[in-house]
Biotite code that builds the C-alpha atoms (Angstrom):
import biotite.structure as struc

atoms = struc.array([
    struc.Atom([-3.889, -4.222, 8.974], chain_id="A", res_id=1, res_name="UNK", atom_name="CA", element="C"),
    struc.Atom([-7.229, -3.506, 7.374], chain_id="A", res_id=2, res_name="UNK", atom_name="CA", element="C"),
    struc.Atom([-7.668, -0.578, 9.750], chain_id="A", res_id=3, res_name="UNK", atom_name="CA", element="C"),
    struc.Atom([-4.343, 0.954, 8.667], chain_id="A", res_id=4, res_name="UNK", atom_name="CA", element="C"),
    struc.Atom([-5.268, 0.549, 5.005], chain_id="A", res_id=5, res_name="UNK", atom_name="CA", element="C"),
    struc.Atom([-8.616, 2.249, 5.603], chain_id="A", res_id=6, res_name="UNK", atom_name="CA", element="C"),
    struc.Atom([-6.828, 5.182, 7.245], chain_id="A", res_id=7, res_name="UNK", atom_name="CA", element="C"),
    struc.Atom([-4.481, 5.499, 4.270], chain_id="A", res_id=8, res_name="UNK", atom_name="CA", element="C"),
    struc.Atom([-7.380, 5.362, 1.848], chain_id="A", res_id=9, res_name="UNK", atom_name="CA", element="C"),
    struc.Atom([-9.463, 8.003, 3.654], chain_id="A", res_id=10, res_name="UNK", atom_name="CA", element="C"),
    struc.Atom([-6.489, 10.323, 4.283], chain_id="A", res_id=11, res_name="UNK", atom_name="CA", element="C"),
    struc.Atom([-5.341, 9.908, 0.671], chain_id="A", res_id=12, res_name="UNK", atom_name="CA", element="C"),
    struc.Atom([-1.905, 8.716, 1.852], chain_id="A", res_id=13, res_name="UNK", atom_name="CA", element="C"),
    struc.Atom([0.430, 6.215, 0.285], chain_id="A", res_id=14, res_name="UNK", atom_name="CA", element="C"),
    struc.Atom([1.074, 2.955, 2.102], chain_id="A", res_id=15, res_name="UNK", atom_name="CA", element="C"),
    struc.Atom([4.562, 1.489, 2.064], chain_id="A", res_id=16, res_name="UNK", atom_name="CA", element="C"),
    struc.Atom([4.496, -2.255, 2.396], chain_id="A", res_id=17, res_name="UNK", atom_name="CA", element="C"),
    struc.Atom([6.724, -5.292, 2.280], chain_id="A", res_id=18, res_name="UNK", atom_name="CA", element="C"),
    struc.Atom([4.891, -7.761, 0.063], chain_id="A", res_id=19, res_name="UNK", atom_name="CA", element="C"),
    struc.Atom([5.521, -11.417, -0.722], chain_id="A", res_id=20, res_name="UNK", atom_name="CA", element="C"),
    struc.Atom([4.307, -12.532, -4.145], chain_id="A", res_id=21, res_name="UNK", atom_name="CA", element="C"),
    struc.Atom([2.722, -15.934, -4.824], chain_id="A", res_id=22, res_name="UNK", atom_name="CA", element="C"),
    struc.Atom([6.085, -17.355, -5.925], chain_id="A", res_id=23, res_name="UNK", atom_name="CA", element="C"),
    struc.Atom([7.818, -16.156, -2.723], chain_id="A", res_id=24, res_name="UNK", atom_name="CA", element="C"),
    struc.Atom([9.609, -13.032, -3.975], chain_id="A", res_id=25, res_name="UNK", atom_name="CA", element="C"),
    struc.Atom([9.690, -10.209, -1.430], chain_id="A", res_id=26, res_name="UNK", atom_name="CA", element="C"),
    struc.Atom([9.418, -6.604, -2.614], chain_id="A", res_id=27, res_name="UNK", atom_name="CA", element="C"),
    struc.Atom([9.040, -3.179, -1.040], chain_id="A", res_id=28, res_name="UNK", atom_name="CA", element="C"),
    struc.Atom([6.156, -1.257, -2.603], chain_id="A", res_id=29, res_name="UNK", atom_name="CA", element="C"),
    struc.Atom([4.348, 2.048, -2.293], chain_id="A", res_id=30, res_name="UNK", atom_name="CA", element="C"),
    struc.Atom([0.642, 1.741, -2.958], chain_id="A", res_id=31, res_name="UNK", atom_name="CA", element="C"),
    struc.Atom([-2.207, 4.232, -3.213], chain_id="A", res_id=32, res_name="UNK", atom_name="CA", element="C"),
    struc.Atom([-5.168, 2.243, -1.880], chain_id="A", res_id=33, res_name="UNK", atom_name="CA", element="C"),
    struc.Atom([-8.426, 2.441, -3.893], chain_id="A", res_id=34, res_name="UNK", atom_name="CA", element="C"),
    struc.Atom([-10.658, -0.391, -2.695], chain_id="A", res_id=35, res_name="UNK", atom_name="CA", element="C"),
    struc.Atom([-10.721, -2.761, 0.272], chain_id="A", res_id=36, res_name="UNK", atom_name="CA", element="C"),
    struc.Atom([-12.511, -6.141, 0.359], chain_id="A", res_id=37, res_name="UNK", atom_name="CA", element="C"),
    struc.Atom([-12.554, -8.983, 2.879], chain_id="A", res_id=38, res_name="UNK", atom_name="CA", element="C"),
    struc.Atom([-9.523, -10.878, 1.520], chain_id="A", res_id=39, res_name="UNK", atom_name="CA", element="C"),
    struc.Atom([-7.912, -8.381, -0.871], chain_id="A", res_id=40, res_name="UNK", atom_name="CA", element="C"),
    struc.Atom([-7.293, -4.713, -1.448], chain_id="A", res_id=41, res_name="UNK", atom_name="CA", element="C"),
    struc.Atom([-6.740, -2.873, -4.676], chain_id="A", res_id=42, res_name="UNK", atom_name="CA", element="C"),
    struc.Atom([-4.483, 0.071, -5.374], chain_id="A", res_id=43, res_name="UNK", atom_name="CA", element="C"),
    struc.Atom([-2.023, 1.729, -7.685], chain_id="A", res_id=44, res_name="UNK", atom_name="CA", element="C"),
    struc.Atom([1.469, 0.260, -7.231], chain_id="A", res_id=45, res_name="UNK", atom_name="CA", element="C"),
    struc.Atom([4.220, 2.823, -7.854], chain_id="A", res_id=46, res_name="UNK", atom_name="CA", element="C"),
    struc.Atom([6.801, 0.055, -8.371], chain_id="A", res_id=47, res_name="UNK", atom_name="CA", element="C"),
    struc.Atom([4.869, -1.676, -11.174], chain_id="A", res_id=48, res_name="UNK", atom_name="CA", element="C"),
    struc.Atom([3.145, 1.535, -12.340], chain_id="A", res_id=49, res_name="UNK", atom_name="CA", element="C"),
    struc.Atom([-0.184, -0.236, -12.602], chain_id="A", res_id=50, res_name="UNK", atom_name="CA", element="C"),
    struc.Atom([-3.328, -0.992, -10.626], chain_id="A", res_id=51, res_name="UNK", atom_name="CA", element="C"),
    struc.Atom([-2.840, -4.219, -8.680], chain_id="A", res_id=52, res_name="UNK", atom_name="CA", element="C"),
    struc.Atom([-4.814, -6.463, -6.349], chain_id="A", res_id=53, res_name="UNK", atom_name="CA", element="C"),
    struc.Atom([-3.021, -7.478, -3.143], chain_id="A", res_id=54, res_name="UNK", atom_name="CA", element="C"),
    struc.Atom([-3.787, -10.320, -0.743], chain_id="A", res_id=55, res_name="UNK", atom_name="CA", element="C"),
    struc.Atom([-3.798, -9.434, 2.986], chain_id="A", res_id=56, res_name="UNK", atom_name="CA", element="C"),
    struc.Atom([-1.984, -12.673, 3.834], chain_id="A", res_id=57, res_name="UNK", atom_name="CA", element="C"),
    struc.Atom([0.978, -11.711, 1.648], chain_id="A", res_id=58, res_name="UNK", atom_name="CA", element="C"),
    struc.Atom([1.599, -8.341, 3.307], chain_id="A", res_id=59, res_name="UNK", atom_name="CA", element="C"),
    struc.Atom([4.498, -8.762, 5.730], chain_id="A", res_id=60, res_name="UNK", atom_name="CA", element="C"),
    struc.Atom([4.665, -5.134, 6.975], chain_id="A", res_id=61, res_name="UNK", atom_name="CA", element="C"),
    struc.Atom([2.741, -1.922, 6.383], chain_id="A", res_id=62, res_name="UNK", atom_name="CA", element="C"),
    struc.Atom([3.542, 1.705, 7.231], chain_id="A", res_id=63, res_name="UNK", atom_name="CA", element="C"),
    struc.Atom([1.706, 4.842, 6.090], chain_id="A", res_id=64, res_name="UNK", atom_name="CA", element="C"),
    struc.Atom([3.920, 7.274, 4.179], chain_id="A", res_id=65, res_name="UNK", atom_name="CA", element="C"),
    struc.Atom([3.884, 10.650, 5.893], chain_id="A", res_id=66, res_name="UNK", atom_name="CA", element="C"),
    struc.Atom([5.466, 13.407, 3.870], chain_id="A", res_id=67, res_name="UNK", atom_name="CA", element="C"),
    struc.Atom([6.060, 16.791, 5.392], chain_id="A", res_id=68, res_name="UNK", atom_name="CA", element="C"),
    struc.Atom([5.565, 19.851, 3.238], chain_id="A", res_id=69, res_name="UNK", atom_name="CA", element="C"),
    struc.Atom([8.766, 21.623, 2.376], chain_id="A", res_id=70, res_name="UNK", atom_name="CA", element="C"),
    struc.Atom([9.016, 25.322, 2.871], chain_id="A", res_id=71, res_name="UNK", atom_name="CA", element="C"),
    struc.Atom([10.202, 27.332, -0.100], chain_id="A", res_id=72, res_name="UNK", atom_name="CA", element="C"),
    struc.Atom([12.231, 30.394, 0.783], chain_id="A", res_id=73, res_name="UNK", atom_name="CA", element="C"),
])
């Protein structure tokens, strides 16, 4: 998972993840990853519209967001 987050950070991509909070609530979030540590990573959460710190153990699934450019005619 850390490897996927590093790819997102270096490619300047958003990461879409299913995250379980400390109280057990599950949410789907899009995060722009800023910093990666051993146990946590930090990024801007588009759902909460704030910089947040996430725990690796609470991430249930992670997928990089790949957006294709649209052609204007």
